[in-house]
Structures are given as C-alpha cells and as structure tokens.
GUGU-556211 format. One record per atom (N, C-alpha, C): atom name; residue in three letters; x, y, z negated. Coordinates in steps of 0.1 Angstrom, whole numbers, plus 5000, padded with zeros to 4 digits. Layout:
<zapas>
+------+-------+------+-------+------+
! seti ! romar ! east ! north !   up !
+------+-------+------+-------+------+
!   CA !   ALA !    X !     Y !    Z !
...
+------+-------+------+-------+------+
</zapas>
This chain:
<zapas>
+------+-------+------+-------+------+
! seti ! romar ! east ! north !   up !
+------+-------+------+-------+------+
!    N !   ALA ! 4981 !  7439 ! 9631 !
!   CA !   ALA ! 4981 !  7429 ! 9621 !
!    C !   ALA ! 4968 !  7421 ! 9622 !
!    N !   ASP ! 4957 !  7427 ! 9624 !
!   CA !   ASP ! 4944 !  7420 ! 9626 !
!    C !   ASP ! 4942 !  7410 ! 9615 !
!    N !   THR ! 4946 !  7413 ! 9602 !
!   CA !   THR ! 4945 !  7404 ! 9591 !
!    C !   THR ! 4940 !  7410 ! 9579 !
!    N !   ILE ! 4932 !  7402 ! 9571 !
!   CA !   ILE ! 4927 !  7406 ! 9558 !
!    C !   ILE ! 4932 !  7396 ! 9548 !
!    N !   TYR ! 4937 !  7401 ! 9537 !
!   CA !   TYR ! 4942 !  7392 ! 9526 !
!    C !   TYR ! 4932 !  7393 ! 9515 !
!    N !   ARG ! 4932 !  7383 ! 9507 !
!   CA !   ARG ! 4924 !  7383 ! 9494 !
!    C !   ARG ! 4934 !  7381 ! 9483 !
!    N !   ILE ! 4931 !  7388 ! 9472 !
!   CA !   ILE ! 4940 !  7387 ! 9460 !
!    C !   ILE ! 4933 !  7378 ! 9450 !
!    N !   ASP ! 4939 !  7367 ! 9446 !
!   CA !   ASP ! 4934 !  7358 ! 9437 !
!    C !   ASP ! 4944 !  7358 ! 9425 !
!    N !   GLY ! 4940 !  7364 ! 9414 !
!   CA !   GLY ! 4950 !  7366 ! 9403 !
!    C !   GLY ! 4960 !  7376 ! 9407 !
!    N !   ASP ! 4973 !  7371 ! 9408 !
!   CA !   ASP ! 4983 !  7380 ! 9412 !
!    C !   ASP ! 4990 !  7377 ! 9425 !
!    N !   LYS ! 4983 !  7368 ! 9433 !
!   CA !   LYS ! 4989 !  7363 ! 9445 !
!    C !   LYS ! 4980 !  7367 ! 9457 !
!    N !   PRO ! 4985 !  7373 ! 9467 !
!   CA !   PRO ! 4977 !  7376 ! 9479 !
!    C !   PRO ! 4977 !  7363 ! 9488 !
!    N !   GLU ! 4965 !  7360 ! 9494 !
!   CA !   GLU ! 4964 !  7349 ! 9503 !
!    C !   GLU ! 4956 !  7353 ! 9515 !
!    N !   LEU ! 4959 !  7347 ! 9526 !
!   CA !   LEU ! 4953 !  7350 ! 9539 !
!    C !   LEU ! 4938 !  7347 ! 9537 !
!    N !   PHE ! 4929 !  7356 ! 9541 !
!   CA !   PHE ! 4915 !  7354 ! 9541 !
!    C !   PHE ! 4910 !  7352 ! 9555 !
!    N !   VAL ! 4914 !  7361 ! 9564 !
!   CA !   VAL ! 4910 !  7359 ! 9578 !
!    C !   VAL ! 4920 !  7366 ! 9587 !
!    N !   LYS ! 4924 !  7360 ! 9598 !
!   CA !   LYS ! 4932 !  7367 ! 9608 !
!    C !   LYS ! 4926 !  7364 ! 9622 !
!    N !   ASP ! 4923 !  7375 ! 9629 !
!   CA !   ASP ! 4917 !  7374 ! 9642 !
!    C !   ASP ! 4918 !  7387 ! 9650 !
!    N !   ALA ! 4921 !  7386 ! 9663 !
!   CA !   ALA ! 4922 !  7398 ! 9671 !
!    C !   ALA ! 4909 !  7406 ! 9671 !
!    N !   LEU ! 4898 !  7400 ! 9668 !
!   CA !   LEU ! 4885 !  7407 ! 9668 !
!    C !   LEU ! 4885 !  7418 ! 9657 !
!    N !   LEU ! 4893 !  7417 ! 9647 !
!   CA !   LEU ! 4894 !  7426 ! 9636 !
!    C !   LEU ! 4899 !  7440 ! 9640 !
!    N !   ASP ! 4906 !  7441 ! 9651 !
!   CA !   ASP ! 4911 !  7454 ! 9656 !
!    C !   ASP ! 4917 !  7463 ! 9646 !
!    N !   SER ! 4927 !  7458 ! 9639 !
!   CA !   SER ! 4935 !  7466 ! 9629 !
!    C !   SER ! 4925 !  7470 ! 9618 !
!    N !   PRO ! 4920 !  7460 ! 9609 !
!   CA !   PRO ! 4911 !  7464 ! 9599 !
!    C !   PRO ! 4918 !  7474 ! 9589 !
!    N !   ASN ! 4910 !  7484 ! 9585 !
!   CA !   ASN ! 4916 !  7494 ! 9577 !
!    C !   ASN ! 4908 !  7496 ! 9564 !
!    N !   GLY ! 4895 !  7495 ! 9565 !
!   CA !   GLY ! 4886 !  7496 ! 9553 !
!    C !   GLY ! 4878 !  7484 ! 9552 !
!    N !   VAL ! 4875 !  7479 ! 9539 !
!   CA !   VAL ! 4867 !  7468 ! 9537 !
!    C !   VAL ! 4857 !  7471 ! 9525 !
!    N !   PHE ! 4845 !  7465 ! 9525 !
!   CA !   PHE ! 4836 !  7467 ! 9515 !
!    C !   PHE ! 4828 !  7454 ! 9513 !
!    N !   ALA ! 4828 !  7448 ! 9501 !
!   CA !   ALA ! 4820 !  7436 ! 9498 !
!    C !   ALA ! 4805 !  7440 ! 9497 !
!    N !   ASP ! 4797 !  7434 ! 9505 !
!   CA !   ASP ! 4783 !  7437 ! 9506 !
!    C !   ASP ! 4775 !  7424 ! 9506 !
!    N !   GLY ! 4771 !  7419 ! 9494 !
!   CA !   GLY ! 4764 !  7406 ! 9493 !
!    C !   GLY ! 4773 !  7394 ! 9498 !
!    N !   ASP ! 4768 !  7387 ! 9508 !
!   CA !   ASP ! 4775 !  7376 ! 9514 !
!    C !   ASP ! 4784 !  7379 ! 9525 !
!    N !   ARG ! 4787 !  7392 ! 9527 !
!   CA !   ARG ! 4795 !  7396 ! 9538 !
!    C !   ARG ! 4805 !  7407 ! 9534 !
!    N !   LEU ! 4816 !  7408 ! 9542 !
!   CA !   LEU ! 4825 !  7419 ! 9541 !
!    C !   LEU ! 4823 !  7428 ! 9552 !
!    N !   ILE ! 4821 !  7441 ! 9549 !
!   CA !   ILE ! 4820 !  7451 ! 9560 !
!    C !   ILE ! 4834 !  7456 ! 9563 !
!    N !   VAL ! 4838 !  7456 ! 9575 !
!   CA !   VAL ! 4851 !  7460 ! 9579 !
!    C !   VAL ! 4851 !  7472 ! 9588 !
!    N !   ALA ! 4859 !  7482 ! 9585 !
!   CA !   ALA ! 4861 !  7494 ! 9594 !
!    C !   ALA ! 4874 !  7492 ! 9601 !
!    N !   SER ! 4874 !  7491 ! 9614 !
!   CA !   SER ! 4886 !  7489 ! 9621 !
!    C !   SER ! 4892 !  7502 ! 9627 !
!    N !   TRP ! 4905 !  7502 ! 9627 !
!   CA !   TRP ! 4912 !  7514 ! 9633 !
!    C !   TRP ! 4912 !  7514 ! 9648 !
!    N !   GLY ! 4913 !  7503 ! 9654 !
!   CA !   GLY ! 4913 !  7502 ! 9669 !
!    C !   GLY ! 4925 !  7494 ! 9674 !
!    N !   LYS ! 4925 !  7493 ! 9687 !
!   CA !   LYS ! 4936 !  7485 ! 9694 !
!    C !   LYS ! 4946 !  7495 ! 9701 !
!    N !   GLY ! 4958 !  7489 ! 9702 !
!   CA !   GLY ! 4969 !  7497 ! 9709 !
!    C !   GLY ! 4973 !  7509 ! 9701 !
!    N !   ILE ! 4977 !  7507 ! 9689 !
!   CA !   ILE ! 4981 !  7519 ! 9680 !
!    C !   ILE ! 4994 !  7524 ! 9685 !
!    N !   ASN ! 4994 !  7538 ! 9687 !
!   CA !   ASN ! 5007 !  7545 ! 9691 !
!    C !   ASN ! 5014 !  7548 ! 9677 !
!    N !   LYS ! 5026 !  7542 ! 9676 !
!   CA !   LYS ! 5033 !  7544 ! 9663 !
!    C !   LYS ! 5038 !  7558 ! 9660 !
!    N !   ALA ! 5038 !  7566 ! 9670 !
!   CA !   ALA ! 5043 !  7580 ! 9668 !
!    C !   ALA ! 5032 !  7589 ! 9662 !
!    N !   ASP ! 5019 !  7587 ! 9666 !
!   CA !   ASP ! 5009 !  7596 ! 9661 !
!    C !   ASP ! 4996 !  7588 ! 9656 !
!    N !   PHE ! 4997 !  7575 ! 9656 !
!   CA !   PHE ! 4986 !  7566 ! 9652 !
!    C !   PHE ! 4973 !  7567 ! 9660 !
!    N !   SER ! 4974 !  7573 ! 9672 !
!   CA !   SER ! 4962 !  7573 ! 9681 !
!    C !   SER ! 4961 !  7559 ! 9686 !
!    N !   THR ! 4950 !  7556 ! 9692 !
!   CA !   THR ! 4947 !  7542 ! 9697 !
!    C !   THR ! 4944 !  7543 ! 9712 !
!    N !   ALA ! 4947 !  7532 ! 9719 !
!   CA !   ALA ! 4942 !  7530 ! 9732 !
!    C !   ALA ! 4927 !  7527 ! 9733 !
!    N !   GLU ! 4922 !  7521 ! 9722 !
!   CA !   GLU ! 4908 !  7518 ! 9721 !
!    C !   GLU ! 4904 !  7520 ! 9707 !
!    N !   SER ! 4894 !  7529 ! 9705 !
!   CA !   SER ! 4889 !  7532 ! 9691 !
!    C !   SER ! 4883 !  7520 ! 9684 !
!    N !   GLY ! 4883 !  7521 ! 9671 !
!   CA !   GLY ! 4878 !  7510 ! 9663 !
!    C !   GLY ! 4862 !  7511 ! 9661 !
!    N !   GLY ! 4857 !  7502 ! 9652 !
!   CA !   GLY ! 4843 !  7502 ! 9650 !
!    C !   GLY ! 4840 !  7494 ! 9637 !
!    N !   LEU ! 4828 !  7490 ! 9635 !
!   CA !   LEU ! 4823 !  7483 ! 9623 !
!    C !   LEU ! 4821 !  7468 ! 9626 !
!    N !   LEU ! 4825 !  7460 ! 9617 !
!   CA !   LEU ! 4823 !  7446 ! 9618 !
!    C !   LEU ! 4818 !  7440 ! 9605 !
!    N !   SER ! 4813 !  7428 ! 9606 !
!   CA !   SER ! 4809 !  7420 ! 9595 !
!    C !   SER ! 4816 !  7407 ! 9594 !
!    N !   VAL ! 4821 !  7403 ! 9583 !
!   CA !   VAL ! 4828 !  7390 ! 9581 !
!    C !   VAL ! 4820 !  7382 ! 9571 !
!    N !   ASP ! 4815 !  7370 ! 9575 !
!   CA !   ASP ! 4808 !  7362 ! 9565 !
!    C !   ASP ! 4818 !  7357 ! 9555 !
!    N !   LEU ! 4815 !  7358 ! 9542 !
!   CA !   LEU ! 4825 !  7355 ! 9532 !
!    C !   LEU ! 4827 !  7340 ! 9530 !
!    N !   VAL ! 4817 !  7332 ! 9535 !
!   CA !   VAL ! 4819 !  7317 ! 9534 !
!    C !   VAL ! 4825 !  7311 ! 9547 !
!    N !   THR ! 4819 !  7314 ! 9558 !
!   CA !   THR ! 4823 !  7308 ! 9571 !
!    C !   THR ! 4835 !  7316 ! 9577 !
!    N !   LYS ! 4836 !  7329 ! 9573 !
!   CA !   LYS ! 4846 !  7338 ! 9579 !
!    C !   LYS ! 4843 !  7342 ! 9593 !
!    N !   THR ! 4831 !  7340 ! 9598 !
!   CA !   THR ! 4827 !  7344 ! 9611 !
!    C !   THR ! 4827 !  7359 ! 9612 !
!    N !   ILE ! 4833 !  7364 ! 9623 !
!   CA !   ILE ! 4833 !  7379 ! 9625 !
!    C !   ILE ! 4823 !  7383 ! 9635 !
!    N !   THR ! 4815 !  7393 ! 9631 !
!   CA !   THR ! 4804 !  7397 ! 9640 !
!    C !   THR ! 4805 !  7413 ! 9641 !
!    N !   PRO ! 4807 !  7417 ! 9654 !
!   CA !   PRO ! 4807 !  7432 ! 9656 !
!    C !   PRO ! 4793 !  7437 ! 9653 !
!    N !   LEU ! 4792 !  7448 ! 9646 !
!   CA !   LEU ! 4778 !  7454 ! 9643 !
!    C !   LEU ! 4773 !  7461 ! 9656 !
!    N !   PRO ! 4761 !  7457 ! 9660 !
!   CA !   PRO ! 4755 !  7462 ! 9672 !
!    C !   PRO ! 4755 !  7477 ! 9673 !
!    N !   GLY ! 4760 !  7483 ! 9684 !
!   CA !   GLY ! 4760 !  7497 ! 9686 !
!    C !   GLY ! 4771 !  7505 ! 9679 !
!    N !   ALA ! 4779 !  7498 ! 9671 !
!   CA !   ALA ! 4789 !  7505 ! 9663 !
!    C !   ALA ! 4804 !  7500 ! 9667 !
!    N !   GLN ! 4806 !  7499 ! 9679 !
!   CA !   GLN ! 4819 !  7495 ! 9684 !
!    C !   GLN ! 4826 !  7506 ! 9692 !
!    N !   ASN ! 4839 !  7507 ! 9691 !
!   CA !   ASN ! 4847 !  7517 ! 9699 !
!    C !   ASN ! 4842 !  7531 ! 9698 !
!    N !   PHE ! 4840 !  7536 ! 9685 !
!   CA !   PHE ! 4835 !  7550 ! 9684 !
!    C !   PHE ! 4845 !  7558 ! 9676 !
!    N !   ALA ! 4854 !  7553 ! 9668 !
!   CA !   ALA ! 4863 !  7561 ! 9661 !
!    C !   ALA ! 4874 !  7553 ! 9655 !
!    N !   ASP ! 4886 !  7559 ! 9651 !
!   CA !   ASP ! 4896 !  7552 ! 9644 !
!    C !   ASP ! 4893 !  7553 ! 9629 !
!    N !   LEU ! 4887 !  7542 ! 9624 !
!   CA !   LEU ! 4880 !  7542 ! 9611 !
!    C !   LEU ! 4890 !  7539 ! 9599 !
!    N !   ASP ! 4887 !  7545 ! 9588 !
!   CA !   ASP ! 4895 !  7543 ! 9576 !
!    C !   ASP ! 4887 !  7536 ! 9565 !
!    N !   GLY ! 4879 !  7544 ! 9558 !
!   CA !   GLY ! 4872 !  7539 ! 9546 !
!    C !   GLY ! 4858 !  7535 ! 9550 !
!    N !   VAL ! 4852 !  7526 ! 9542 !
!   CA !   VAL ! 4838 !  7521 ! 9545 !
!    C !   VAL ! 4831 !  7518 ! 9532 !
!    N !   ILE ! 4818 !  7521 ! 9531 !
!   CA !   ILE ! 4810 !  7517 ! 9519 !
!    C !   ILE ! 4796 !  7514 ! 9525 !
!    N !   ALA ! 4787 !  7509 ! 9517 !
!   CA !   ALA ! 4773 !  7507 ! 9520 !
!    C !   ALA ! 4765 !  7511 ! 9508 !
!    N !   ILE ! 4754 !  7519 ! 9511 !
!   CA !   ILE ! 4744 !  7522 ! 9501 !
!    C !   ILE ! 4731 !  7518 ! 9507 !
!    N !   GLY ! 4724 !  7509 ! 9500 !
!   CA !   GLY ! 4712 !  7504 ! 9505 !
!    C !   GLY ! 4715 !  7497 ! 9519 !
!    N !   GLY ! 4707 !  7501 ! 9529 !
!   CA !   GLY ! 4709 !  7495 ! 9542 !
!    C !   GLY ! 4717 !  7504 ! 9551 !
!    N !   THR ! 4724 !  7514 ! 9546 !
!   CA !   THR ! 4732 !  7523 ! 9554 !
!    C !   THR ! 4746 !  7521 ! 9551 !
!    N !   ILE ! 4754 !  7520 ! 9562 !
!   CA !   ILE ! 4769 !  7519 ! 9561 !
!    C !   ILE ! 4775 !  7533 ! 9564 !
!    N !   TYR ! 4784 !  7537 ! 9556 !
!   CA !   TYR ! 4791 !  7550 ! 9558 !
!    C !   TYR ! 4806 !  7547 ! 9561 !
!    N !   ALA ! 4812 !  7554 ! 9570 !
!   CA !   ALA ! 4826 !  7552 ! 9573 !
!    C !   ALA ! 4833 !  7565 ! 9577 !
!    N !   THR ! 4846 !  7566 ! 9573 !
!   CA !   THR ! 4853 !  7578 ! 9577 !
!    C !   THR ! 4862 !  7576 ! 9588 !
!    N !   ALA ! 4864 !  7586 ! 9596 !
!   CA !   ALA ! 4874 !  7586 ! 9607 !
!    C !   ALA ! 4885 !  7595 ! 9603 !
!    N !   TYR ! 4896 !  7590 ! 9599 !
!   CA !   TYR ! 4908 !  7597 ! 9593 !
!    C !   TYR ! 4913 !  7608 ! 9602 !
!    N !   MET ! 4914 !  7605 ! 9615 !
!   CA !   MET ! 4920 !  7615 ! 9625 !
!    C !   MET ! 4912 !  7627 ! 9627 !
!    N !   THR ! 4899 !  7626 ! 9626 !
!   CA !   THR ! 4890 !  7637 ! 9629 !
!    C !   THR ! 4883 !  7643 ! 9616 !
!    N !   GLY ! 4883 !  7635 ! 9605 !
!   CA !   GLY ! 4877 !  7640 ! 9593 !
!    C !   GLY ! 4862 !  7638 ! 9593 !
!    N !   THR ! 4857 !  7630 ! 9602 !
!   CA !   THR ! 4842 !  7628 ! 9603 !
!    C !   THR ! 4838 !  7617 ! 9594 !
!    N !   LEU ! 4826 !  7619 ! 9588 !
!   CA !   LEU ! 4820 !  7608 ! 9580 !
!    C !   LEU ! 4807 !  7604 ! 9588 !
!    N !   TYR ! 4807 !  7591 ! 9591 !
!   CA !   TYR ! 4796 !  7586 ! 9599 !
!    C !   TYR ! 4786 !  7578 ! 9591 !
!    N !   SER ! 4774 !  7577 ! 9595 !
!   CA !   SER ! 4764 !  7568 ! 9589 !
!    C !   SER ! 4759 !  7558 ! 9600 !
!    N !   TYR ! 4756 !  7546 ! 9596 !
!   CA !   TYR ! 4751 !  7536 ! 9606 !
!    C !   TYR ! 4741 !  7527 ! 9599 !
!    N !   THR ! 4730 !  7525 ! 9606 !
!   CA !   THR ! 4720 !  7516 ! 9602 !
!    C !   THR ! 4718 !  7506 ! 9613 !
!    N !   ARG ! 4715 !  7493 ! 9610 !
!   CA !   ARG ! 4714 !  7483 ! 9620 !
!    C !   ARG ! 4703 !  7487 ! 9630 !
!    N !   GLY ! 4707 !  7485 ! 9643 !
!   CA !   GLY ! 4698 !  7488 ! 9654 !
!    C !   GLY ! 4700 !  7502 ! 9659 !
!    N !   GLY ! 4708 !  7510 ! 9652 !
!   CA !   GLY ! 4711 !  7524 ! 9657 !
!    C !   GLY ! 4725 !  7525 ! 9661 !
!    N !   LYS ! 4730 !  7538 ! 9662 !
!   CA !   LYS ! 4743 !  7541 ! 9666 !
!    C !   LYS ! 4749 !  7549 ! 9654 !
!    N !   PRO ! 4763 !  7549 ! 9653 !
!   CA !   PRO ! 4769 !  7558 ! 9643 !
!    C !   PRO ! 4765 !  7572 ! 9645 !
!    N !   THR ! 4762 !  7579 ! 9634 !
!   CA !   THR ! 4759 !  7594 ! 9635 !
!    C !   THR ! 4768 !  7601 ! 9625 !
!    N !   ALA ! 4773 !  7612 ! 9630 !
!   CA !   ALA ! 4781 !  7621 ! 9621 !
!    C !   ALA ! 4772 !  7628 ! 9611 !
!    N !   VAL ! 4776 !  7626 ! 9598 !
!   CA !   VAL ! 4767 !  7632 ! 9588 !
!    C !   VAL ! 4775 !  7643 ! 9580 !
!    N !   ALA ! 4788 !  7643 ! 9582 !
!   CA !   ALA ! 4796 !  7654 ! 9575 !
!    C !   ALA ! 4810 !  7655 ! 9583 !
!    N !   LYS ! 4816 !  7667 ! 9582 !
!   CA !   LYS ! 4829 !  7669 ! 9588 !
!    C !   LYS ! 4838 !  7675 ! 9578 !
!    N !   PHE ! 4850 !  7669 ! 9576 !
!   CA !   PHE ! 4860 !  7674 ! 9568 !
!    C !   PHE ! 4872 !  7676 ! 9576 !
!    N !   LYS ! 4883 !  7681 ! 9570 !
!   CA !   LYS ! 4895 !  7683 ! 9578 !
!    C !   LYS ! 4901 !  7669 ! 9580 !
!    N !   PRO ! 4909 !  7667 ! 9591 !
!   CA !   PRO ! 4915 !  7654 ! 9593 !
!    C !   PRO ! 4922 !  7650 ! 9581 !
!    N !   GLY ! 4922 !  7637 ! 9578 !
!   CA !   GLY ! 4928 !  7631 ! 9566 !
!    C !   GLY ! 4918 !  7625 ! 9556 !
!    N !   SER ! 4905 !  7625 ! 9560 !
!   CA !   SER ! 4895 !  7618 ! 9551 !
!    C !   SER ! 4897 !  7603 ! 9552 !
!    N !   ALA ! 4900 !  7598 ! 9540 !
!   CA !   ALA ! 4905 !  7584 ! 9540 !
!    C !   ALA ! 4895 !  7574 ! 9534 !
!    N !   ASP ! 4900 !  7565 ! 9526 !
!   CA !   ASP ! 4891 !  7555 ! 9519 !
!    C !   ASP ! 4880 !  7563 ! 9512 !
!    N !   ILE ! 4868 !  7557 ! 9511 !
!   CA !   ILE ! 4857 !  7564 ! 9504 !
!    C !   ILE ! 4852 !  7555 ! 9493 !
!    N !   GLY ! 4845 !  7561 ! 9484 !
!   CA !   GLY ! 4839 !  7554 ! 9473 !
!    C !   GLY ! 4825 !  7560 ! 9471 !
!    N !   THR ! 4817 !  7553 ! 9462 !
!   CA !   THR ! 4804 !  7557 ! 9459 !
!    C !   THR ! 4800 !  7554 ! 9445 !
!    N !   ASP ! 4790 !  7561 ! 9440 !
!   CA !   ASP ! 4784 !  7557 ! 9427 !
!    C !   ASP ! 4774 !  7546 ! 9429 !
!    N !   GLY ! 4772 !  7542 ! 9441 !
!   CA !   GLY ! 4762 !  7531 ! 9444 !
!    C !   GLY ! 4748 !  7537 ! 9446 !
!    N !   LYS ! 4746 !  7550 ! 9444 !
!   CA !   LYS ! 4732 !  7555 ! 9444 !
!    C !   LYS ! 4731 !  7565 ! 9455 !
!    N !   ALA ! 4736 !  7578 ! 9453 !
!   CA !   ALA ! 4734 !  7588 ! 9462 !
!    C !   ALA ! 4746 !  7598 ! 9464 !
!    N !   THR ! 4758 !  7593 ! 9459 !
!   CA !   THR ! 4770 !  7602 ! 9460 !
!    C !   THR ! 4781 !  7594 ! 9467 !
!    N !   ILE ! 4787 !  7601 ! 9477 !
!   CA !   ILE ! 4799 !  7595 ! 9484 !
!    C !   ILE ! 4811 !  7603 ! 9480 !
!    N !   TYR ! 4822 !  7597 ! 9476 !
!   CA !   TYR ! 4834 !  7604 ! 9473 !
!    C !   TYR ! 4844 !  7602 ! 9485 !
!    N !   VAL ! 4849 !  7613 ! 9490 !
!   CA !   VAL ! 4858 !  7613 ! 9502 !
!    C !   VAL ! 4871 !  7619 ! 9498 !
!    N !   PRO ! 4882 !  7611 ! 9497 !
!   CA !   PRO ! 4895 !  7617 ! 9495 !
!    C !   PRO ! 4900 !  7625 ! 9507 !
!    N !   LEU ! 4905 !  7637 ! 9504 !
!   CA !   LEU ! 4910 !  7646 ! 9515 !
!    C !   LEU ! 4925 !  7646 ! 9514 !
!    N !   MET ! 4932 !  7637 ! 9521 !
!   CA !   MET ! 4946 !  7635 ! 9519 !
!    C !   MET ! 4955 !  7647 ! 9521 !
!    N !   GLY ! 4952 !  7656 ! 9530 !
!   CA !   GLY ! 4960 !  7668 ! 9533 !
!    C !   GLY ! 4958 !  7678 ! 9522 !
!    N !   GLU ! 4947 !  7678 ! 9516 !
!   CA !   GLU ! 4944 !  7689 ! 9505 !
!    C !   GLU ! 4947 !  7684 ! 9491 !
!    N !   GLY ! 4949 !  7671 ! 9490 !
!   CA !   GLY ! 4951 !  7665 ! 9476 !
!    C !   GLY ! 4938 !  7666 ! 9468 !
!    N !   GLU ! 4927 !  7665 ! 9474 !
!   CA !   GLU ! 4914 !  7667 ! 9467 !
!    C !   GLU ! 4905 !  7656 ! 9470 !
!    N !   VAL ! 4894 !  7655 ! 9463 !
!   CA !   VAL ! 4883 !  7645 ! 9466 !
!    C !   VAL ! 4870 !  7653 ! 9467 !
!    N !   ALA ! 4863 !  7651 ! 9478 !
!   CA !   ALA ! 4850 !  7658 ! 9480 !
!    C !   ALA ! 4839 !  7648 ! 9475 !
!    N !   ALA ! 4829 !  7654 ! 9469 !
!   CA !   ALA ! 4817 !  7646 ! 9465 !
!    C !   ALA ! 4805 !  7651 ! 9473 !
!    N !   LEU ! 4800 !  7641 ! 9481 !
!   CA !   LEU ! 4789 !  7645 ! 9490 !
!    C !   LEU ! 4776 !  7638 ! 9484 !
!    N !   SER ! 4766 !  7646 ! 9481 !
!   CA !   SER ! 4753 !  7641 ! 9476 !
!    C !   SER ! 4744 !  7638 ! 9488 !
!    N !   LEU ! 4738 !  7626 ! 9488 !
!   CA !   LEU ! 4729 !  7622 ! 9499 !
!    C !   LEU ! 4714 !  7626 ! 9496 !
!    N !   ASP ! 4712 !  7632 ! 9484 !
!   CA !   ASP ! 4698 !  7636 ! 9480 !
!    C !   ASP ! 4694 !  7648 ! 9487 !
+------+-------+------+-------+------+
</zapas>
C-alpha cells in the first residue's frame, strides 16, 4: 500500500503515498515530523515475511518529504514506533525484538519478547508499553 492516511474529523484523507514508505506499519508524531516504522518490501501473504526488511523513516509534516533515517534501513519487519527524547524505539513483530535508535547510530536490541510484539506506547518519560498479541498481555518496560 505504501500509503499513510490522515483522519480529519470523521473522514480519512490521503496524507502521503510513496514506494519509499515500504509498507508503513507504525507512525509517531514527533514535532514537525512523522516517524514511520516500515514492514518492508515484497510481503509474502502466506506468512508475512518480506523479501527486504523494513526500517525507520521520517516524513516532514508540511512538505511530506520522506527521509530514511541514517543507519536504520533494512533491519527488521517493524510494527510499532515511539520516541522518547532523542531516542526512537520500534518493535519487530515477527521476532519480538524491541529496538532503540539514536541519530548517527544503528538500531540496537534492548529487549526481547515472544513474537507478536506489536504497536507500542509510552508515558512519554521512561516507560514503554508493549502489547504481546499472542499472550493477550501488555508488558511495561522501565528505561530507568
């Protein structure tokens, strides 16, 4: 689909459509940009594996310019994404891995859950909430 929609009132409208989005799966509004976690290219409909893994992108909210985040491309089939301070966190649904990324670095695994870790949330301070789809539970991970 390579498309992100925006909801204005009760109507969805096209925000951006571009092959660079690589099947966007998670989005997080961060100041003047949208951070996007992409699933990847060439999705196998039988098991959702990909021919090419996804990564992290930034979309300017005004110009809609898409920028791959340096060092954070083609590393996992990503699902949820959040940012706390200058660090971006993203989950890989298929492996259950929670990654952290800071500009200039590479994604680093910070926690491992069972496969099925999906969209994530945060209190905006030091706690990340990870839904574990297979268990019907939510894990709370403290960064302190």
